[in-house]
N, CA, C and O of each residue as an XYZ file, in Angstrom:
212
protein
N     -36.737     -0.785    -13.030
C     -36.746     -2.198    -13.321
C     -35.319     -2.723    -13.312
O     -34.492     -2.302    -14.120
N     -35.038     -3.621    -12.420
C     -33.679     -4.142    -12.254
C     -33.445     -5.333    -13.184
O     -34.357     -6.103    -13.485
N     -32.206     -5.455    -13.624
C     -31.815     -6.605    -14.435
C     -31.559     -7.766    -13.480
O     -30.772     -7.642    -12.541
N     -32.217     -8.880    -13.718
C     -32.104    -10.000    -12.785
C     -30.972    -10.949    -13.139
O     -30.392    -11.564    -12.244
N     -30.642    -11.087    -14.412
C     -29.610    -12.030    -14.825
C     -28.542    -11.291    -15.623
O     -28.848    -10.544    -16.553
N     -27.286    -11.511    -15.245
C     -26.193    -10.883    -15.981
C     -25.951    -11.639    -17.281
O     -26.037    -12.866    -17.329
N     -25.656    -10.911    -18.295
C     -25.346    -11.510    -19.586
C     -23.927    -12.068    -19.542
O     -23.124    -11.680    -18.692
N     -23.629    -12.972    -20.455
C     -22.301    -13.601    -20.517
C     -21.196    -12.556    -20.710
O     -20.098    -12.701    -20.174
N     -21.490    -11.522    -21.466
C     -20.496    -10.472    -21.711
C     -20.136     -9.775    -20.403
O     -18.971     -9.449    -20.172
N     -21.128     -9.546    -19.548
C     -20.861     -8.886    -18.268
C     -19.984     -9.752    -17.374
O     -19.106     -9.242    -16.678
N     -20.219    -11.055    -17.390
C     -19.406    -11.964    -16.579
C     -17.958    -11.969    -17.060
O     -17.027    -11.939    -16.255
N     -17.778    -12.007    -18.378
C     -16.406    -11.972    -18.914
C     -15.726    -10.650    -18.603
O     -14.546    -10.613    -18.253
N     -16.476     -9.573    -18.732
C     -15.916     -8.249    -18.459
C     -15.505     -8.130    -16.998
O     -14.453     -7.571    -16.687
N     -16.339     -8.658    -16.101
C     -16.029     -8.602    -14.664
C     -14.752     -9.393    -14.365
O     -13.893     -8.914    -13.625
N     -14.618    -10.590    -14.927
C     -13.424    -11.397    -14.656
C     -12.181    -10.722    -15.237
O     -11.106    -10.783    -14.642
N     -12.324    -10.082    -16.389
C     -11.190     -9.356    -16.963
C     -10.812     -8.164    -16.092
O      -9.629     -7.880    -15.903
N     -11.813     -7.469    -15.563
C     -11.538     -6.328    -14.684
C     -10.865     -6.768    -13.388
O      -9.957     -6.096    -12.897
N     -11.307     -7.891    -12.838
C     -10.681     -8.402    -11.616
C      -9.235     -8.783    -11.892
O      -8.349     -8.477    -11.095
N      -8.991     -9.448    -13.018
C      -7.619     -9.820    -13.392
C      -6.731     -8.604    -13.566
O      -5.593     -8.586    -13.097
N      -7.248     -7.587    -14.240
C      -6.478     -6.365    -14.437
C      -6.221     -5.661    -13.111
O      -5.144     -5.102    -12.905
N      -7.195     -5.684    -12.217
C      -7.010     -5.083    -10.894
C      -5.920     -5.791    -10.107
O      -5.124     -5.144     -9.425
N      -5.880     -7.113    -10.196
C      -4.834     -7.879     -9.503
C      -3.460     -7.551    -10.078
O      -2.502     -7.365     -9.329
N      -3.361     -7.480    -11.398
C      -2.078     -7.152    -12.034
C      -1.625     -5.750    -11.639
O      -0.448     -5.547    -11.337
N      -2.528     -4.794    -11.636
C      -2.169     -3.425    -11.243
C      -1.767     -3.364     -9.771
O      -0.842     -2.637     -9.408
N      -2.456     -4.122     -8.927
C      -2.094     -4.172     -7.512
C      -0.695     -4.738     -7.311
O       0.079     -4.215     -6.509
N      -0.370     -5.806     -8.035
C       0.973     -6.388     -7.947
C       2.016     -5.384     -8.429
O       3.093     -5.272     -7.842
N       1.696     -4.651     -9.503
C       2.622     -3.645    -10.019
C       2.871     -2.545     -8.988
O       4.011     -2.120     -8.800
N       1.831     -2.088     -8.330
C       1.979     -1.031     -7.314
C       2.830     -1.534     -6.155
O       3.719     -0.824     -5.685
N       2.566     -2.750     -5.691
C       3.355     -3.318     -4.592
C       4.814     -3.468     -5.008
O       5.713     -3.208     -4.209
N       5.057     -3.883     -6.244
C       6.429     -4.015     -6.741
C       7.139     -2.667     -6.772
O       8.298     -2.568     -6.368
N       6.455     -1.630     -7.249
C       7.071     -0.300     -7.309
C       7.366      0.239     -5.909
O       8.417      0.841     -5.689
N       6.460      0.031     -4.972
C       6.699      0.481     -3.596
C       7.872     -0.283     -2.996
O       8.728      0.300     -2.330
N       7.906     -1.601     -3.239
C       9.017     -2.414     -2.734
C      10.349     -1.980     -3.298
O      11.327     -1.867     -2.559
N      10.405     -1.733     -4.604
C      11.654     -1.268     -5.217
C      12.072      0.092     -4.671
O      13.259      0.338     -4.459
N      11.111      0.969     -4.444
C      11.418      2.285     -3.895
C      11.986      2.162     -2.488
O      12.964      2.830     -2.154
N      11.391      1.326     -1.672
C      11.875      1.138     -0.298
C      13.288      0.568     -0.311
O      14.142      1.019      0.453
N      13.544     -0.410     -1.164
C      14.877     -1.017     -1.234
C      15.896     -0.003     -1.731
O      17.024      0.032     -1.239
N      15.514      0.820     -2.699
C      16.453      1.815     -3.230
C      16.771      2.897     -2.195
O      17.910      3.357     -2.119
N      15.799      3.298     -1.414
C      15.996      4.352     -0.428
C      16.754      3.829      0.792
O      17.550      4.555      1.387
N      16.512      2.587      1.159
C      17.138      1.994      2.335
C      18.596      1.669      2.044
O      18.917      1.107      0.997
N      19.465      2.019      2.960
C      20.885      1.684      2.824
C      21.079      0.300      3.418
O      20.840      0.089      4.607
N      21.512     -0.645      2.591
C      21.643     -2.020      3.048
C      23.047     -2.319      3.570
O      23.224     -3.238      4.370
N      24.036     -1.563      3.131
C      25.421     -1.822      3.515
C      25.818     -0.847      4.623
O      25.878      0.356      4.367
N      26.094     -1.319      5.850
C      26.434     -0.405      6.953
C      27.713      0.397      6.704
O      27.808      1.543      7.144
N      28.695     -0.179      6.010
C      29.928      0.571      5.747
C      29.651      1.742      4.800
O      30.286      2.791      4.908
N      28.723      1.569      3.891
C      28.358      2.651      2.990
C      27.634      3.760      3.751
O      27.757      4.937      3.411
N      26.894      3.384      4.762
C      26.166      4.371      5.563
C      27.151      5.288      6.294
O      26.933      6.497      6.358
N      28.231      4.725      6.845
C      29.197      5.553      7.550
C      29.924      6.489      6.591
O      30.289      7.602      6.968
N      30.137      6.044      5.352
C      30.780      6.913      4.355
C      29.874      8.083      4.005
O      30.340      9.213      3.863
N      28.565      7.812      3.864
C      27.630      8.871      3.514
C      27.450      9.855      4.657
O      27.259     11.048      4.416
N      27.507      9.382      5.893
C      27.350     10.253      7.035
C      28.575     11.150      7.190
O      28.436     12.318      7.554
N      29.787     10.619      6.918
C      31.003     11.388      7.109
C      31.182     12.475      6.046
O      31.960     13.407      6.253
N      30.484     12.379      4.924
C      30.647     13.384      3.870
C      29.897     14.600      4.186
O      29.916     15.556      3.410
């Protein structure tokens, strides 16, 4: 027997879960972005110094 109508609590829980999923997704994208920026050498003169060592 299937439930035909969602209760108000289920609707609130779903919207909270979607919000939390969006926040976690933004956090993951931010961490990946920071990692890429940290690993990437942005200053070409610094790159030549690191290569010569």
